[in-house]
TORDO-873951 format. One record per residue (C-alpha): residue number from 1; residue in one letter; x, y, z. Coordinates in steps of 0.001 Angstrom, whole numbers, plus 500000, padded with zeros to 6 digits. Layout:
BEGIN
{site NUM, 'a', {X, Y, Z}}
...
//
This chain:
BEGIN
{site 1, 'm', {500000, 500000, 500000}}
{site 2, 'l', {502721, 502494, 501023}}
{site 3, 'a', {504774, 501531, 497991}}
{site 4, 'r', {501795, 502246, 495711}}
{site 5, 'v', {501204, 505631, 497322}}
{site 6, 'a', {504893, 506536, 497040}}
{site 7, 'r', {504945, 505473, 493383}}
{site 8, 'a', {501822, 507509, 492611}}
{site 9, 'l', {503257, 510530, 494390}}
{site 10, 'g', {506527, 510195, 492474}}
{site 11, 'd', {504663, 509959, 489175}}
{site 12, 'a', {502630, 513075, 489988}}
{site 13, 'm', {505775, 515010, 490949}}
{site 14, 'h', {507455, 514195, 487637}}
{site 15, 'r', {504262, 514856, 485672}}
{site 16, 'w', {503931, 518376, 487084}}
{site 17, 'p', {507517, 519367, 487946}}
{site 18, 'r', {506853, 523112, 488112}}
{site 19, 'v', {504050, 522615, 490620}}
{site 20, 't', {506336, 520324, 492618}}
{site 21, 'v', {509131, 522898, 492614}}
{site 22, 'a', {506830, 525727, 493691}}
{site 23, 'l', {505307, 523657, 496501}}
{site 24, 't', {508743, 522501, 497680}}
{site 25, 'a', {509960, 526102, 497849}}
{site 26, 'l', {506848, 527215, 499739}}
{site 27, 'l', {507166, 524305, 502155}}
{site 28, 's', {510843, 525069, 502802}}
{site 29, 's', {510105, 528691, 503715}}
{site 30, 'a', {507022, 527709, 505720}}
{site 31, 'l', {509052, 525279, 507827}}
{site 32, 'a', {511730, 527912, 508414}}
{site 33, 'a', {509118, 530468, 509539}}
{site 34, 'l', {506944, 527995, 511473}}
{site 35, 'p', {508220, 528621, 515024}}
{site 36, 'f', {507749, 532380, 514823}}
{site 37, 'g', {504060, 532633, 513929}}
{site 38, 'y', {502116, 535385, 512196}}
{site 39, 'p', {502861, 538296, 511740}}
{site 40, 'f', {506499, 537110, 511770}}
{site 41, 'r', {507727, 540163, 513650}}
{site 42, 'l', {511014, 538488, 514484}}
{site 43, 'l', {511657, 537583, 510831}}
{site 44, 's', {511053, 541147, 509685}}
{site 45, 'r', {513550, 542373, 512304}}
{site 46, 'f', {516256, 540102, 510895}}
{site 47, 'l', {519059, 542205, 509445}}
{site 48, 'd', {519359, 543734, 506886}}
{site 49, 'g', {515607, 543576, 506269}}
{site 50, 'p', {514594, 546636, 508334}}
{site 51, 'f', {517080, 548823, 506450}}
{site 52, 'y', {515552, 547733, 503140}}
{site 53, 'i', {512197, 548853, 504526}}
{site 54, 'v', {513659, 552344, 505048}}
{site 55, 'v', {514941, 552396, 501454}}
{site 56, 'a', {511577, 551112, 500201}}
{site 57, 'k', {509866, 554043, 501908}}
{site 58, 't', {512356, 556775, 500959}}
{site 59, 'f', {514455, 555609, 497988}}
{site 60, 'y', {517346, 557405, 499710}}
{site 61, 'a', {515394, 560691, 500077}}
{site 62, 'i', {515985, 560745, 503823}}
{site 63, 's', {517384, 563662, 505765}}
{site 64, 'a', {520428, 563271, 507966}}
{site 65, 's', {518337, 564005, 511074}}
{site 66, 'd', {515668, 561422, 510135}}
{site 67, 'a', {518305, 558791, 509392}}
{site 68, 't', {519964, 559339, 512758}}
{site 69, 'a', {516645, 559411, 514614}}
{site 70, 'v', {515331, 556245, 512983}}
{site 71, 't', {518352, 553932, 513239}}
{site 72, 'g', {521228, 555954, 514656}}
{site 73, 'l', {523093, 555537, 511360}}
{site 74, 'd', {524404, 558072, 508881}}
{site 75, 'r', {522107, 558329, 505850}}
{site 76, 't', {524921, 557349, 503459}}
{site 77, 'y', {524805, 553891, 505050}}
{site 78, 'y', {521625, 553176, 503082}}
{site 79, 'a', {523540, 553455, 499813}}
{site 80, 's', {524786, 549903, 500413}}
{site 81, 'h', {521180, 548670, 500230}}
{site 82, 'l', {520497, 548676, 496506}}
{site 83, 'p', {517066, 549678, 495165}}
{site 84, 'l', {515567, 546770, 493184}}
{site 85, 'y', {514497, 544655, 496150}}
{site 86, 'p', {513116, 547674, 498074}}
{site 87, 'a', {511173, 548630, 494937}}
{site 88, 'l', {509443, 545237, 495083}}
{site 89, 'v', {508789, 545720, 498810}}
{site 90, 'r', {507273, 549135, 498053}}
{site 91, 'l', {505059, 547545, 495405}}
{site 92, 'l', {503774, 544906, 497841}}
{site 93, 'a', {503450, 547161, 500895}}
{site 94, 'p', {499878, 548339, 500071}}
{site 95, 'l', {498701, 544727, 500416}}
{site 96, 'a', {499612, 544312, 504074}}
{site 97, 'g', {502215, 546870, 505132}}
{site 98, 'y', {505957, 547178, 504804}}
{site 99, 'a', {507022, 544401, 507180}}
{site 100, 'p', {504776, 541684, 505642}}
{site 101, 'g', {505616, 543096, 502205}}
{site 102, 'l', {509298, 542554, 502962}}
{site 103, 'l', {508775, 538856, 503671}}
{site 104, 'l', {506339, 538415, 500789}}
{site 105, 'a', {508907, 539904, 498394}}
{site 106, 't', {511444, 537342, 499588}}
{site 107, 'l', {508981, 534466, 499277}}
{site 108, 'l', {507834, 535376, 495768}}
{site 109, 't', {511365, 535832, 494458}}
{site 110, 'f', {512489, 532593, 496112}}
{site 111, 'v', {509723, 530594, 494422}}
{site 112, 'a', {510486, 532318, 491110}}
{site 113, 's', {514214, 531557, 491475}}
{site 114, 'a', {513491, 527875, 492169}}
{site 115, 'l', {511326, 527681, 489037}}
{site 116, 'l', {514016, 529407, 486954}}
{site 117, 'f', {516715, 527116, 488358}}
{site 118, 'h', {514685, 524029, 487468}}
{site 119, 'e', {514049, 525374, 483979}}
{site 120, 'l', {517762, 526054, 483527}}
{site 121, 'l', {518736, 522565, 484666}}
{site 122, 'a', {516052, 520919, 482536}}
{site 123, 'r', {517223, 522739, 479399}}
{site 124, 't', {520957, 522304, 479879}}
{site 125, 'r', {521052, 518805, 481381}}
{site 126, 'w', {523890, 519813, 483676}}
{site 127, 'v', {522557, 517377, 486289}}
{site 128, 'r', {520980, 513927, 486213}}
{site 129, 's', {517769, 514920, 487962}}
{site 130, 'p', {516748, 518590, 487662}}
{site 131, 'l', {513870, 518014, 490085}}
{site 132, 'w', {516089, 516520, 492798}}
{site 133, 't', {518756, 519196, 492397}}
{site 134, 't', {516110, 521917, 492618}}
{site 135, 'a', {514750, 520309, 495780}}
{site 136, 'l', {518288, 520465, 497200}}
{site 137, 'y', {518440, 524122, 496160}}
{site 138, 'c', {515486, 524793, 498476}}
{site 139, 'v', {517292, 523497, 501573}}
{site 140, 'l', {521057, 523700, 500997}}
{site 141, 'p', {523282, 525175, 502173}}
{site 142, 'p', {521636, 525812, 505558}}
{site 143, 'r', {522516, 529512, 505424}}
{site 144, 'w', {520413, 529800, 502264}}
{site 145, 'v', {517315, 528663, 504205}}
{site 146, 'v', {517762, 531760, 506379}}
{site 147, 'y', {517981, 534162, 503447}}
{site 148, 'h', {515131, 532733, 501372}}
{site 149, 't', {512808, 533223, 504358}}
{site 150, 'a', {513739, 536558, 505993}}
{site 151, 'g', {514053, 539942, 504297}}
{site 152, 'a', {517026, 539502, 501948}}
{site 153, 't', {518108, 540179, 498378}}
{site 154, 'e', {519617, 536788, 497535}}
{site 155, 'p', {516423, 535263, 496055}}
{site 156, 'l', {515998, 538223, 493699}}
{site 157, 'l', {519675, 538038, 492733}}
{site 158, 'f', {519221, 534357, 491898}}
{site 159, 'c', {516263, 535257, 489679}}
{site 160, 'c', {518529, 537613, 487723}}
{site 161, 'l', {521391, 535102, 487638}}
{site 162, 'f', {519351, 532112, 486454}}
{site 163, 'a', {517455, 534248, 483939}}
{site 164, 's', {520771, 535521, 482572}}
{site 165, 'l', {522007, 531952, 482080}}
{site 166, 'l', {518789, 530990, 480302}}
{site 167, 'a', {519303, 534006, 478019}}
{site 168, 'w', {522964, 533030, 477532}}
{site 169, 'e', {521942, 529553, 476406}}
{site 170, 'q', {519860, 531209, 473674}}
{site 171, 'r', {522618, 533763, 472971}}
{site 172, 'r', {520207, 536638, 473528}}
{site 173, 'a', {522749, 539296, 474447}}
{site 174, 'p', {520267, 542147, 475112}}
{site 175, 'l', {518373, 539979, 477596}}
{site 176, 'v', {521616, 538881, 479249}}
{site 177, 'a', {522601, 542538, 479578}}
{site 178, 'l', {519220, 543409, 481118}}
{site 179, 'c', {519603, 540624, 483698}}
{site 180, 'v', {523132, 541795, 484535}}
{site 181, 'c', {521877, 545355, 484958}}
{site 182, 'l', {519081, 544215, 487293}}
{site 183, 'a', {521501, 542039, 489275}}
{site 184, 's', {523806, 545034, 489784}}
{site 185, 'l', {520846, 546963, 491223}}
{site 186, 't', {519976, 544113, 493597}}
{site 187, 'r', {523253, 543345, 495354}}
{site 188, 'v', {526661, 544980, 495117}}
{site 189, 't', {528162, 541678, 493984}}
{site 190, 'g', {525676, 541540, 491114}}
{site 191, 'i', {528031, 543768, 489134}}
{site 192, 'l', {530485, 540842, 488957}}
{site 193, 'l', {528230, 539322, 486316}}
{site 194, 'l', {529378, 542083, 483956}}
{site 195, 'p', {533015, 540904, 483689}}
{site 196, 'a', {531820, 537295, 483723}}
{site 197, 'y', {529603, 537686, 480657}}
{site 198, 'a', {532099, 540024, 479005}}
{site 199, 'l', {534653, 537218, 479217}}
{site 200, 'l', {532160, 534604, 478001}}
{site 201, 'f', {531179, 536630, 474928}}
{site 202, 'a', {534826, 537574, 474292}}
{site 203, 'l', {535779, 533890, 474243}}
{site 204, 'e', {533128, 533446, 471538}}
{site 205, 'r', {534391, 536549, 469709}}
{site 206, 'd', {530905, 538038, 469781}}
{site 207, 'w', {531880, 541720, 469780}}
{site 208, 'r', {528334, 542978, 469251}}
{site 209, 'a', {527192, 541166, 472400}}
{site 210, 'l', {530092, 542745, 474283}}
{site 211, 'r', {528646, 546180, 473591}}
{site 212, 'w', {525377, 545093, 475143}}
{site 213, 'i', {527176, 543785, 478219}}
{site 214, 'a', {529136, 547023, 478559}}
{site 215, 'a', {525842, 548922, 478418}}
{site 216, 's', {524538, 546880, 481361}}
{site 217, 'g', {526764, 548968, 483628}}
{site 218, 'l', {524585, 551979, 482909}}
{site 219, 'g', {522199, 550979, 485690}}
{site 220, 'l', {524905, 551297, 488313}}
{site 221, 'v', {526037, 554619, 486839}}
{site 222, 'l', {522484, 555972, 487121}}
{site 223, 'l', {522251, 554690, 490679}}
{site 224, 'c', {525441, 556564, 491594}}
{site 225, 'a', {523933, 559702, 490050}}
{site 226, 'w', {520803, 559175, 492158}}
{site 227, 'h', {522946, 558752, 495276}}
{site 228, 'h', {524604, 562068, 494410}}
{site 229, 'v', {521200, 563763, 494207}}
{site 230, 'q', {519720, 562209, 497350}}
{site 231, 'l', {522757, 561608, 499559}}
{site 232, 'g', {525203, 564164, 498223}}
{site 233, 'd', {527785, 561489, 497404}}
{site 234, 'a', {527876, 559648, 494086}}
{site 235, 'l', {530349, 557141, 495528}}
{site 236, 'a', {528500, 556549, 498798}}
{site 237, 'l', {528148, 552858, 498004}}
{site 238, 'l', {531878, 552356, 497447}}
{site 239, 'r', {532906, 554735, 500187}}
{site 240, 'y', {531027, 552846, 502895}}
{site 241, 'n', {531884, 549265, 501903}}
{site 242, 'q', {535499, 549810, 500913}}
{site 243, 'g', {536505, 553161, 502359}}
{site 244, 'k', {535006, 552612, 505814}}
{site 245, 'l', {534973, 548822, 506149}}
{site 246, 'g', {537819, 547916, 503788}}
{site 247, 'i', {536200, 544606, 502962}}
{site 248, 'v', {538415, 543835, 499946}}
{site 249, 'r', {542016, 543274, 501016}}
{site 250, 'w', {545266, 541813, 499779}}
{site 251, 'p', {546590, 539135, 500020}}
{site 252, 'p', {543882, 536550, 499287}}
{site 253, 'g', {542726, 534749, 502402}}
{site 254, 's', {543548, 537679, 504706}}
{site 255, 'l', {540477, 536809, 506754}}
{site 256, 'l', {541742, 533283, 507384}}
{site 257, 'l', {545251, 534486, 508244}}
{site 258, 'a', {543948, 537110, 510653}}
{site 259, 's', {541594, 534623, 512293}}
{site 260, 'a', {544378, 532068, 512771}}
{site 261, 'a', {546373, 534628, 514778}}
{site 262, 't', {543589, 535295, 517321}}
{site 263, 'p', {542220, 533371, 520332}}
{site 264, 'a', {539304, 532398, 518044}}
{site 265, 'y', {541710, 530509, 515791}}
{site 266, 'q', {539240, 527608, 515466}}
{site 267, 't', {537206, 529807, 513124}}
{site 268, 's', {540074, 529775, 510642}}
{site 269, 'e', {539462, 526066, 510059}}
{site 270, 'y', {535881, 526885, 508985}}
{site 271, 'y', {537196, 529509, 506566}}
{site 272, 'l', {539783, 527094, 505169}}
{site 273, 'l', {537279, 524286, 504631}}
{site 274, 't', {534834, 526711, 503027}}
{site 275, 'y', {537499, 527968, 500611}}
{site 276, 'l', {538457, 524374, 499779}}
{site 277, 'l', {534904, 523160, 499239}}
{site 278, 'y', {533846, 526012, 496964}}
{site 279, 'g', {537214, 526018, 495211}}
{site 280, 'm', {536946, 522308, 494463}}
{site 281, 'g', {533366, 522744, 493260}}
{site 282, 't', {534377, 525611, 490989}}
{site 283, 'l', {537110, 523498, 489382}}
{site 284, 'y', {534637, 520645, 488840}}
{site 285, 'l', {532617, 523063, 486676}}
{site 286, 'w', {535431, 523406, 484136}}
{site 287, 'd', {533474, 521635, 481371}}
{site 288, 'r', {530415, 523860, 481938}}
{site 289, 'r', {531951, 527105, 480753}}
{site 290, 'p', {529366, 529707, 481878}}
{site 291, 'l', {529106, 528204, 485353}}
{site 292, 'f', {532875, 527916, 485681}}
{site 293, 'v', {533543, 531512, 484609}}
{site 294, 'i', {530857, 532979, 486888}}
{site 295, 's', {531888, 530804, 489837}}
{site 296, 'a', {535608, 531505, 489342}}
{site 297, 'i', {535069, 535270, 489336}}
{site 298, 'y', {532846, 535164, 492424}}
{site 299, 'y', {535242, 532778, 494157}}
{site 300, 't', {538200, 535069, 493511}}
{site 301, 'f', {536267, 538054, 494850}}
{site 302, 't', {535142, 536202, 497987}}
{site 303, 'v', {538650, 534970, 498803}}
{site 304, 'l', {539738, 538627, 498734}}
{site 305, 'l', {537037, 539644, 501221}}
{site 306, 'f', {537880, 540598, 504774}}
{site 307, 'h', {534400, 539963, 506095}}
{site 308, 'a', {533436, 537383, 508707}}
{site 309, 'd', {530277, 536408, 506825}}
{site 310, 'i', {531907, 534685, 503838}}
{site 311, 'g', {529232, 531989, 504021}}
{site 312, 'r', {526696, 534525, 502816}}
{site 313, 'f', {528913, 535788, 500007}}
{site 314, 'f', {529523, 532256, 498763}}
{site 315, 'l', {525748, 531676, 498503}}
{site 316, 't', {525769, 533258, 495040}}
{site 317, 'i', {527670, 530321, 493559}}
{site 318, 'a', {526371, 527604, 495910}}
{site 319, 'p', {523812, 526251, 493370}}
{site 320, 'f', {526672, 525715, 490921}}
{site 321, 'a', {529792, 525017, 492990}}
{site 322, 'l', {527938, 522745, 495426}}
{site 323, 'l', {524828, 521298, 493781}}
{site 324, 'v', {525793, 521071, 490103}}
{site 325, 'a', {529480, 520382, 490664}}
{site 326, 'f', {528857, 517515, 493088}}
{site 327, 'd', {525771, 516159, 491319}}
{site 328, 'r', {527374, 512761, 490741}}
{site 329, 'v', {527615, 512262, 494499}}
{site 330, 'l', {524400, 514012, 495519}}
{site 331, 'c', {522280, 511828, 493228}}
{site 332, 'e', {523453, 508594, 494851}}
{site 333, 'r', {521144, 506894, 497331}}
{site 334, 'p', {523440, 507335, 500382}}
{site 335, 'a', {523635, 511079, 499719}}
{site 336, 'r', {519857, 511351, 499362}}
{site 337, 'l', {519400, 509537, 502664}}
{site 338, 'a', {522009, 511750, 504325}}
{site 339, 'v', {520216, 514894, 503119}}
{site 340, 'l', {516922, 513667, 504562}}
{site 341, 'l', {518583, 512867, 507895}}
{site 342, 'a', {520231, 516300, 507935}}
{site 343, 'l', {517043, 518293, 507296}}
{site 344, 'p', {516025, 518644, 510984}}
{site 345, 'f', {519477, 520074, 511724}}
{site 346, 'v', {519252, 522448, 508758}}
{site 347, 'y', {516056, 523965, 510110}}
{site 348, 'a', {517318, 523937, 513700}}
{site 349, 'y', {520261, 526002, 512470}}
{site 350, 'a', {517938, 528452, 510702}}
{site 351, 'w', {515622, 528780, 513708}}
{site 352, 'g', {518565, 529532, 515956}}
{site 353, 'y', {520249, 531941, 513587}}
{site 354, 'f', {517071, 533981, 513068}}
{site 355, 'q', {517241, 534977, 516734}}
{site 356, 'q', {520896, 536058, 516708}}
{site 357, 'n', {521033, 538765, 514028}}
{site 358, 'l', {518215, 541123, 514938}}
{site 359, 'l', {517722, 544862, 514956}}
{site 360, 's', {516811, 545994, 518456}}
{site 361, 'd', {513127, 546435, 519282}}
{site 362, 'y', {513809, 550101, 519998}}
{site 363, 'y', {515016, 550928, 516492}}
{site 364, 'y', {512591, 548538, 514824}}
{site 365, 'e', {509670, 550411, 516388}}
{site 366, 'k', {511159, 553692, 515194}}
{site 367, 'i', {511371, 552348, 511634}}
{site 368, 'm', {507778, 551112, 511715}}
{site 369, 'i', {506534, 554495, 512959}}
{site 370, 'f', {508642, 556216, 510288}}
{site 371, 'v', {507335, 554150, 507354}}
{site 372, 'e', {503771, 553623, 508560}}
{site 373, 'p', {502893, 556618, 510772}}
//
């Protein structure tokens, strides 16, 4: 009886793969949010979500006094929160408010990214089972479960990334350029897709496509002009992340070296293993040129970062350097069983992490009063 039910369920899943993917994505986010209950106040306090709410309300048109009063931060800080995701939050806010709109924007873009990822895998045949690999995408790595549930830009970035690869497969340079432009307005690291696709089209000697890719940088130029108008500093984005934080440093692996020389030297082993795992996965993608080029550029950038949260930065290439690269292993029965056994720990990690990276209640209330007086 159970075998018949399982067989029927498996047949239905393969008959309607898109429905299966969408339901899997929804279930993954629902499980991650389950302990916190409606209206998910804690999830909407998870950083950097509240700051995106401020950008959604103001689009950087915030006075210095308001910025200080609302979060205690200089208004130029908001330049590091790029506008595409807040624009979606602003669009959804009339439905239920800014905080629920924040989480709904994440959920919708996560489901869309899962559907695009499945479509990409089904068309390219980079993996043996597109449906299984997409299911893995919904739950691995554990850090990704956090950011496809709370207010974050990663799901929208993945939409742009997977759409760009679908356009690349059809050699539709204008559409690739549009996706690159949108990615660069979603996360700072989205601009790395510009050199990646420039190299890919250069290797094919498609000089006309290169002009399109070069034009994709116009979005970031316009954003800098907007920052000049609203914040009085066209380079506010660069000035905060590099000038103030200095997150890109030489030599490569500076973060690991610095960590090894502190009392918290155990953390350096995590950094080392992370570099090794993603580096190995990137090399395994050698025969899948677009994935290799994109992953290699992102890997190089991340190894140069002096930022404790490298796990989040590596998320951009996790679907490729982890899931596609190691598909031969992940499709085997022992690996499938191991993933199922690990799922409770994946969600336990997410539930715990949600409670560790929160904006204080004091400033959260100030933001809510500011955006929804």
